[in-house]
C-alpha positions, -999 to +999 in steps of 0.1 A: +000+000+000+029+024+008+040+023-028+006+035-040+008+067-020+018+100-037+029+126-012+031+163-018+042+190+007+039+227+014+065+246+035+057+273+060+081+303+060+092+328+086+087+362+072+112+377+097+139+350+094+134+344+057+137+306+061+116+275+061+102+267+096+080+237+088+070+213+061+034+199+059+029+166+041-001+165+018-017+135+000-025+134-037-029+097-045-039+067-024-051+032-033-054+042-070-075+073-061-064+107-072-075+140-055-078+150-019-116+151-017-120+117-034-094+101-012-110+114+020-144+103+009-131+068+002-113+066+035-143+079+054-169+057+037-148+026+043-137+035+078-100+033+069-089+064+087-063+045+109-049+025+080-047+056+058-030+078+084-004+052+094+004+045+057+010+082+051+032+085+082+053+054+072+056+067+036+067+101+050+094+086+072+107+062+046+110+091+021+128+113+047+152+085+055+168+089+021+179+125+031+191+120+067+182+146+092+168+175+072+167+197+103+131+210+097+100+198+114+076+178+092+039+178+099+017+147+092-021+151+095-045+128+112-081+123+101-106+135+128-116+099+136-082+084+139-074+095+174-104+075+186-086+043+178-072+026+209-035+019+206-029+047+180-003+064+202+017+032+205+017+027+167+028+063+161+056+061+187+068+028+173+068+042+137+085+075+146+112+062+170+118+026+159+110+023+122+133+051+111+171+054+109+170+090+120+155+112+147+131+131+123+111+158+140+076+146+132+047+168+142+013+152+144-014+175+131-048+170+149-079+182+131-101+208+149-131+185+143-116+158+165-137+147+194-114+160+222-139+150+249-135+113+239-115+095+266-095+074+240-086+106+221-074+121+254-053+091+262-037+089+228-028+126+227-014+125+262+007+094+255+021+111+224+031+142+244+047+121+271+067+103+244+081+136+232+060+138+200+048+174+193+012+182+184-002+208+161-039+219+161-050+224+125-075+249+112-076+268+145-104+295+144-126+278+118-149+260+142-148+251+179-112+252+192-109+270+225-082+283+248-091+255+272-083+229+245-049+244+239-040+243+275-055+209+283-034+192+256-004+216+257-005+220+219+030+229+205+017+246+174-015+261+162-023+265+125-045+295+121-072+288+096-072+309+064-107+321+072-091+347+095-069+361+068-094+363+040-102+398+028-133+395+007-149+427+021-135+455+043-160+447+071-150+410+071-113+420+070-116+443+100-134+416+121-109+390+111-080+413+119-093+418+154-096+380+159-062+375+145-045+400+168-063+384+198-051+350+188-016+364+183-015+379+217-029+347+233-003+323+217+026+346+225+015+346+261+012+308+261+045+304+242+028+284+215+043+284+180+021+293+151+015+290+114-010+312+095-025+292+066-038+303+033-016+333+026-022+341-010-020+379-012+003+406+001-026+421+020-032+388+038+005+387+047+003+423+060-027+413+082-008+383+097+023+404+104+003+432+120-012+406+143+023+396+154+025+364+134+053+359+110+053+321+101+030+318+071+020+291+046+003+296+013+005+302-024+021+336-020+053+318-011+051+283-026+024+260-040+023+223-030+048+202-048+058+165-048+074+157-015+104+139-029+110+166-055+110+192-027+135+172-007+157+167-038+157+205-045+165+215-009+185+186+007+212+163-005+205+125-006+223+109+024+250+085+013+244+055+036+273+034+048+276-001+032 
């Protein structure tokens, strides 16, 4: 199954430091199916969230192993239902720490639609944190994430949803800017790292920077590209000892 996965990625850049801070892995082909929406529908309809997410994680790590330690955190998403699977944390820990030749910094991205009140979810996320695996909360601000959620699970990174940077109308932009500044103030106080998603225009970038956020991800900087191609362009292939 791993060979039938096509990974893409999109980096997140620090505007102030002018360097890559994070690389998010994306999926474009799985089990003969092309396209994100079709893949996720297939996975959901067939209740294959766990198998799908673990296959993507293993493919990510096996691809990274050809390049040694790239020195940049790599984010891998979980479907909203996957953290409800008992034993998930053990599988991830085994894969990250024992099925790789290197100590890659893998960040597990948790979807905001995850049922965080579920006891199995709570156990899995806490076990991951205790094992030293960092967590990112994806799409923050789009639906129901709260300050309490960030503190309860000690999230390491929040990925601010693009809905807060969209500038369709002046009124909407003003409201979004207030929320963005509030979130920026909050995460600085909690010492949580951030990534602002969906930055496609100079105006959106200005809104993020004015809110005190400089790590951004979006088409303004780079469109998604094949994961292996991105690694080839930016990192040398590690020459393994015989």
